[in-house]
N, C-alpha and C positions, 0 to 999 in steps of 0.2 A: 912159729907155726907158719907154714906156707898156705897157699890158697886151697890146694886139694885137701889138705888135712882139715882146714876150717870147714870146707863143704861137707866132708864126711861127718864131722862133729854135729853140724847143723842137721843133717839128714837123720842121724842117729837120735838126736834130741826130739825131732818131729815124730819119729816112729814111737818113741816112748810116750809122748803126749797123746798120740792116737790110741795107744793101748790103754792108758789111764782113762781116757774119755769113754771108751767102750765099757770099761769096768764100772764106771760111775753111773752110767745110764741104767734106768730101771726098765724092766719089761713093761710094755704098754698095757694099761688097764682100760677096761671098757668104761665109758662114762654113761651115766643114765641120761634119759631124755630131759629130765628136769635140770640136771646139771648143765647140759648143753644149752637149754633155753636161758638159764641164769647167766651162763657165760656169754651168750649172744647178746642178752639184754645189757649186761655190763659193758660189753664192747660197744654196743650201739649208744649207750649212755655216755661212754667216754668220747665216742666220735661226735655226739651232739654237743657235749661240753666243749670239746676242742673247736668244733665249727663255730659255736657261740663266742668262744674266746677270740677266735680269729676274726670274726665279724666285728667284735668290740674293738679289737686292736686296729683293724682297718678303719673303722669309724673314728677312733681316737687319733689315728695317724692322719686321716683326712681332715679332722677338726684342727689338729696342730698345724697342718700345712695351710689351711684356710686362715687360721689365726696369724700365722707367721706372715702370710701374704698381706693380710689386713694391716699388721704392724708395719711392714715395709712400706705399704702405700701411705699410711699415716705419717711415717717418718719422711717420706719423699714430699708429701704435702706440706709438712712443717718446714722442710728445707726450702721449698718453693716460696712459702710465705716469707721466710727470712730473707731470701734472695730478692723478693719483691720489695720488702721494706728497705733493704740496703739500696736497691735501685732508686726507690722513691727519695731516700735521703740524699743520694748523690744528685738526683735531678734537682732537688731543692738547693743543694750547694751550688750547682751549676747556675741556677736561676739567680741566686744571690750574687754570685761572682759576676754574672752578666750585668746585673743592676749596678754593682760597684764600679765595673768598668765603664758603664754608660755615664754614671755620675762623675767619675774621674774625667772622662772625655768632655762632658759638659763644663766641668770646672776649668779644665785646660782651655777650652774654647773661650769661656768668659774671661779668663786671665789674658789670653792672647788679644781679645778684643779690647780689654782695658789697657793693655800695653800699647796697642796700636793707637787708641785714642790719646793716651799720654804722649806718645811719640808725635802725633799730629799737633797736639797742643804745644809741645816743645818747639816744633818746626815753626808754628805760627808765632810763638813768642820770640823765637830767634829772628824771624823776619821783622816783627814789630821792633825788636831791639835794634836791628840794622837800620830800619827806617828812622827810629829815634836818633840813633847815632849820626845818620846823614843830616837829619834836621839840626841837631846840635852843632855839627860841623859847619852847616850852612849859616847858622846863626853866628857862630864864631867868626866865620869869614866876613859876614856882613858887618859884625861889630868891629873887627879889625879894619875893614875898609872904611867904615863910618868914622872911626877914630883917626885914621890917616887923613881922611878928607877934612875932618874938623881941625886937626893939627895944621894941615896945609893952609886952611883958611885963616886960622888964627895967626900962624907964623908968617905966611906970605900975603895976607889980606886978600885972598882970592874970593871972588863971589861964589855962592853955592851953585853947583851944576844943576841944570834942569834935567828933569827925568825924561827919558826918551819915550 
């Protein structure tokens, strides 16, 4: 089927529907005053019910929005508390680490001081040792000199030398 045939079919079908519609419709009957009042009251009642339902729906929607906003605020508040707790914990950790670093620096300083004192003591001892070695050498030289003199006196019968 092409377009023009389809259009004709549709128009034909619409005309048939209109004819059927006119056949189905009943001739208008006159309504009594009581029936009209009843009908108006029913319509007004329905309108009132619909208005109340709409107001209830609007109120419940408003309530839900408010409740949702309150829940979101509460959730944000809890997140803020958690974040504050985490920050406090990190602050404590930082404080502890600073204390540890300070203690380690103090320990290092005391060890350096001990090492310096030990080094000074070693230097002093080495100086004392040198002095003692010098004295020992001096004594050995005197001893050897005295032995030589004694041998010369004994062997060559020399008189002892006078001290100057």
